[in-house]
C-alpha positions as CSV (number, residue, x, y, z in Angstrom):
1,X,-2.3,1.7,-11.8
2,X,0.4,-0.7,-12.7
3,X,2.9,2.0,-13.7
4,X,2.4,3.7,-10.3
5,X,3.0,0.5,-8.4
6,X,6.0,-0.4,-10.5
7,X,7.5,3.1,-9.9
8,X,7.0,2.6,-6.2
9,X,8.6,-0.8,-6.3
10,X,11.6,0.4,-8.2
11,X,12.1,3.2,-5.7
12,X,11.9,0.8,-2.8
13,X,14.7,-1.3,-4.3
14,X,17.1,1.6,-4.3
15,X,15.9,2.9,-1.0
16,X,16.0,0.0,1.5
17,X,15.3,2.2,4.6
18,X,12.2,3.7,3.0
19,X,13.2,7.4,3.5
20,X,12.8,8.4,-0.1
21,X,9.7,6.2,-0.9
22,X,7.2,8.8,0.3
23,X,7.0,10.8,-3.0
24,X,6.1,7.8,-5.2
25,X,3.3,6.8,-2.9
26,X,1.5,10.1,-3.2
27,X,-0.1,9.2,-6.6
28,X,-1.1,5.8,-5.1
29,X,-2.7,7.4,-2.1
30,X,-4.6,9.8,-4.3
31,X,-6.3,6.8,-6.0
32,X,-8.3,6.2,-2.8
33,X,-7.9,2.4,-3.0
34,X,-9.5,0.3,-0.3
35,X,-9.3,-3.4,0.8
36,X,-12.7,-4.8,1.3
37,X,-13.2,-7.9,3.5
38,X,-14.8,-10.9,1.7
39,X,-17.3,-11.4,4.5
40,X,-18.7,-7.9,4.0
41,X,-19.2,-7.4,7.8
42,X,-16.2,-5.2,8.5
43,X,-15.5,-1.8,6.9
44,X,-12.9,-1.6,4.2
45,X,-9.3,-0.6,5.0
46,X,-8.0,2.5,3.1
47,X,-4.5,1.8,1.6
48,X,-1.8,4.1,2.9
49,X,-4.2,5.5,5.5
50,X,-5.3,2.4,7.5
51,X,-2.9,-0.2,6.1
52,X,-0.2,-1.1,3.7
53,X,0.1,-4.3,1.7
54,X,3.3,-5.8,0.5
55,X,3.1,-8.5,-2.2
56,X,6.1,-10.5,-3.2
57,X,5.4,-13.3,-5.6
58,X,2.9,-15.6,-3.8
59,X,3.4,-14.1,-0.4
60,X,1.5,-11.0,0.9
61,X,1.8,-9.1,4.1
62,X,-0.7,-6.6,5.6
63,X,0.4,-3.9,8.0
64,X,-2.6,-2.3,9.8
65,X,-2.6,0.4,12.4
66,X,-5.4,1.6,14.7
67,X,-6.5,5.0,15.6
68,X,-7.0,6.7,12.2
């Protein structure tokens, strides 16, 4: 998976408005990755369908949307 994330990160650096970053995310979406809560009481979030996660060094941001 690392090469897929690295390709996406490299594309984002050259495309700050994000218009061209859709194509590199398709292989990542196809992986079907999910974020599972540690308490186990809430359902997992599907990456790129329910949320996106941005990790930069020791800082992480989660963007979640409702209605999917």
